[in-house]
C-alpha positions in Angstrom: -29.2 28.4 22.9 -27.3 29.8 19.8 -24.3 27.0 20.6 -26.9 24.2 20.7 -28.4 25.3 18.0 -25.2 25.4 16.2 -24.8 21.6 17.0 -27.7 20.2 16.0 -27.8 22.2 12.5 -28.5 19.8 9.7 -26.4 22.2 7.4 -23.1 21.6 9.6 -23.6 18.2 9.5 -23.6 18.0 6.0 -20.5 20.2 5.3 -18.9 18.3 7.8 -20.1 15.2 5.7 -18.2 17.0 2.7 -15.3 18.3 4.2 -15.3 14.6 5.6 -15.4 12.6 2.6 -12.8 15.0 0.6 -10.5 14.4 3.2 -10.6 10.5 3.3 -10.0 10.6 -0.3 -7.2 12.7 -0.4 -5.6 10.3 2.5 -6.7 6.8 1.1 -3.6 7.8 -1.5 -1.0 8.6 1.4 -2.0 5.9 3.3 -1.1 3.2 0.5 2.3 5.0 -0.8 3.7 5.4 3.2 1.9 2.1 4.0 3.6 0.0 1.6 7.2 1.8 1.5 7.0 4.0 4.4 7.1 7.0 2.5 6.5 11.0 3.5 5.1 12.0 0.5 4.9 15.7 1.9 3.9 16.8 -2.0 0.9 14.4 -1.7 -1.2 17.8 -1.6 0.7 19.5 -4.5 -1.0 16.3 -6.7 -4.2 17.5 -5.3 -3.5 21.1 -6.5 -2.5 19.8 -9.8 -5.7 18.1 -10.2 -7.6 21.1 -9.6 -5.6 23.1 -12.1 -6.5 20.7 -14.5 -10.3 20.7 -13.7 -9.7 24.6 -13.9 -8.1 25.1 -17.2 -10.1 22.1 -18.5 -13.5 24.0 -17.6 -12.4 27.4 -18.7 -10.2 27.0 -21.8 -12.2 24.0 -23.3 -15.5 24.4 -21.9 -15.4 20.1 -20.4 -17.3 19.6 -17.2 -16.0 17.7 -14.2 -17.5 15.3 -14.9 -15.1 14.7 -18.4 -12.4 15.8 -17.0 -12.5 13.6 -13.5 -11.7 10.5 -14.6 -8.9 11.6 -17.3 -7.3 13.7 -14.8 -7.1 10.8 -12.6 -5.9 8.4 -14.9 -2.9 11.2 -15.9 -2.3 11.1 -12.0 -2.0 7.2 -11.4 0.3 7.4 -14.9 2.4 10.2 -13.5 2.5 8.1 -10.0 3.9 4.8 -11.6 6.2 7.1 -14.1 7.8 8.3 -10.8 8.1 5.2 -8.9 9.8 3.6 -11.5 12.1 6.6 -12.6 12.3 7.6 -9.3 11.6 6.3 -6.1 12.5 2.7 -7.1 16.0 3.6 -7.4 15.5 5.3 -3.7 14.6 1.8 -2.1 16.8 -0.6 -3.6 19.7 2.5 -2.1 18.0 2.3 1.0 18.0 -1.7 0.9 20.0 -2.6 3.7 19.5 -0.1 5.9 17.8 1.0 8.8 14.2 2.1 8.0 14.4 5.9 9.1 16.9 6.4 6.4 14.6 5.6 3.7 11.7 8.0 5.5 14.7 10.9 5.6 15.3 10.3 2.1 11.8 10.3 1.0 11.2 13.7 3.3 13.8 15.3 1.4 13.0 14.0 -2.4 9.4 15.1 -2.2 9.9 18.1 0.0 12.5 19.2 -3.1 9.9 17.8 -5.4 7.3 20.1 -3.7 9.0 23.5 -3.7 9.7 22.6 -7.5 6.0 22.2 -8.0 4.7 24.9 -6.6 7.1 27.6 -7.6 6.8 26.2 -10.9 3.1 27.0 -11.2 3.1 30.1 -9.4 5.7 31.1 -12.8 3.2 29.6 -15.3 -0.6 30.7 -13.4 0.7 33.5 -11.2 0.1 32.7 -7.3 -3.7 34.2 -7.7 -6.3 32.4 -6.6 -8.7 30.4 -9.4 -12.1 29.2 -9.0 -15.3 28.2 -11.4 -18.6 27.9 -10.6 -20.2 24.0 -11.7 -23.4 22.6 -10.4 -24.1 25.3 -8.3 -27.6 25.1 -8.3 -29.5 24.1 -4.7 -31.0 21.8 -3.5 -32.8 21.7 -0.4 -34.1 18.3 1.8 -35.8 19.9 4.6 -34.2 22.9 6.1 -30.4 21.7 4.8 -29.7 23.3 1.6 -27.2 22.2 -0.1 -25.6 22.5 -3.7 -25.4 20.3 -6.9 -21.6 20.2 -7.0 -21.1 19.4 -3.4 -23.8 16.2 -3.8 -21.5 15.3 -6.2 -18.2 15.5 -4.5 -19.5 13.4 -1.2 -21.0 10.6 -3.6 -17.5 10.2 -5.9 -15.5 10.6 -3.1 -17.2 8.2 -0.8 -18.4 5.4 -3.6 -14.3 5.3 -4.4 -13.0 5.1 -0.7 -15.7 2.0 -0.3 -14.9 0.8 -3.6 -11.2 0.6 -2.3 -12.2 -0.7 1.1 -13.9 -3.9 -0.6 -10.9 -4.0 -3.3 -8.6 -4.5 -0.2 -10.4 -7.2 1.1 -12.2 -8.9 -1.7 -9.4 -9.5 -4.6 -5.9 -10.8 -4.3 -3.9 -7.8 -5.0 -5.8 -6.0 -2.3 -4.6 -8.8 0.2 -1.3 -9.1 -1.5 -1.1 -4.8 -0.8 -2.3 -5.3 2.8 0.2 -8.0 3.4 3.4 -5.8 2.2 1.6 -2.6 4.3 1.4 -4.7 7.4 4.5 -7.5 7.0 6.5 -6.1 3.7 9.5 -9.4 4.9 7.2 -12.0 5.0 4.8 -10.8 2.4 8.0 -11.2 0.1 9.2 -14.2 1.7 5.7 -16.0 0.5 5.8 -14.8 -2.6 4.3 -12.0 -3.4 5.8 -9.3 -6.1 6.4 -6.2 -3.8 7.4 -4.1 -6.9 4.2 -4.8 -8.1 2.6 -3.9 -5.3 4.3 -0.5 -4.5 4.3 0.6 -8.2 0.1 -0.1 -7.9 -0.1 1.8 -4.8 1.7 4.7 -6.0 -0.3 4.5 -8.8 -3.9 4.4 -7.0 -2.5 7.3 -4.7 -1.6 9.8 -7.4 -5.0 8.7 -9.2 -6.9 9.3 -5.9 -4.9 12.7 -5.2 -5.5 13.7 -8.1 -9.3 13.2 -8.4 -9.7 14.8 -4.7 -7.9 17.8 -6.5 -10.7 18.3 -9.2 -13.5 17.8 -6.7 -12.2 20.2 -4.4 -12.0 23.0 -7.6 -15.8 23.2 -7.5 -16.0 23.9 -3.6 -13.0 26.3 -2.9 -10.4 28.6 -4.3 -7.4 27.4 -5.0 -3.3 28.5 -5.7 -0.1 27.1 -6.3 0.3 26.9 -2.9 -3.1 25.3 -1.5 -1.8 21.6 -0.9 0.6 21.4 2.0 -3.0 22.1 4.3 -4.4 18.4 2.4 -0.7 16.5 3.2 -1.3 17.8 7.1 -5.2 16.3 6.5 -4.0 13.2 5.1 -1.3 12.6 7.7 -3.7 13.3 10.7 -6.3 10.9 8.8 -3.7 8.0 8.7 -2.4 8.6 12.4 -6.2 8.5 13.6 -7.2 5.6 11.6 -3.9 3.3 10.8 -2.2 2.2 7.9 -3.7 0.2 5.4 -7.1 0.6 7.3 -9.4 2.2 4.3 -12.6 1.7 6.8 -11.2 3.3 10.0 -9.5 6.4 7.6 -12.8 6.7 6.5 -14.4 7.0 10.0 -11.5 9.0 11.2 -11.6 11.6 8.0 -15.5 12.7 9.1 -14.0 13.1 12.8 -11.6 15.5 10.7 -14.4 17.3 9.1 -17.1 17.6 11.9 -13.8 19.1 14.5 -13.2 21.6 11.5 -16.5 22.4 10.3 -18.3 22.7 14.0 -14.7 24.5 15.4 -14.8 27.0 12.6 -18.3 27.7 13.1 -18.0 28.0 16.8 -15.1 29.9 16.5 -14.2 32.0 12.6 -12.3 31.2 10.0 -9.1 32.2 10.5 -9.3 29.7 13.4 -9.1 26.7 10.4 -5.2 26.6 10.2 -5.3 26.4 14.1 -7.6 23.7 14.6 -6.3 21.5 11.5 -2.5 21.5 13.3 -3.8 21.3 16.6 -5.6 17.9 15.7 -2.4 16.9 14.3 -0.4 17.3 17.3 -3.2 15.7 19.2 -3.3 13.1 17.3 0.2 12.0 17.3 0.2 12.2 21.4 -2.9 10.8 22.1 -3.6 8.1 19.2 0.4 7.4 17.9 -1.2 3.8 17.5 -4.7 4.9 15.7 -8.2 4.9 17.1 -8.8 2.0 16.8 -5.5 -0.2 17.4 -5.8 -3.9 19.4 -4.4 -3.8 22.7 -1.1 -6.0 22.8 -1.6 -8.9 24.2 1.7 -10.1 26.6 
């Protein structure tokens, strides 16, 4: 009976929605970067971590609420992503021209792994390795038997709205269609006149901006440290595997499924199983759904 009550709990369902919406926002940027350039950005979670620190210091030192810091941090993340693309990544892609695609992926893995180690240790030196947290909009709102805090409602609304807006943008705008074309058929998109370099720069800016925004939202919900970003990178890759490259709508569904798996799994076991569930889902997704949950069957 307790198990059935747990599965039918509206409180857990809301918690799964919050977790899934944040994973969707984290995976959004990772999806665009990997989809357009096939680059393994294992430092993506560190951008989330930096966004959390920016919100924390803005709140504690300047007294700014996340309503103010969220757009500023997202803009700063987008500018940093664009600068990294033009300063480093563009040259890496140029070097990789004419070689096997795996070479670009391997080089990017080494590049971003090195950046991740540098960022983590610099943050540990500057901010100490201790966990940080702050309270904002933490009053309780009750809807029926479900108790939810204002910051969690804010997170669901913001993350969900951004993901839906990007999905509409990719399907309706000229830049969105060009981005989808580069994700699906990069060489063909170049042949028909798509400015691939401009699309890649745009993907990097949106990817870093959305990750930084996710960090602001997550800073309101849980503690963070200089080494707390990597699990979000793994979660982003799980969403990409399940949802498919460039499919933001399917990625949103995959994020919600991952949120349900993690939330209900922890509720039925314990919090110490969170990492086991996350990495187990990663391995299972690679083995069972290498082309995604919504991949179409190939026709002969």
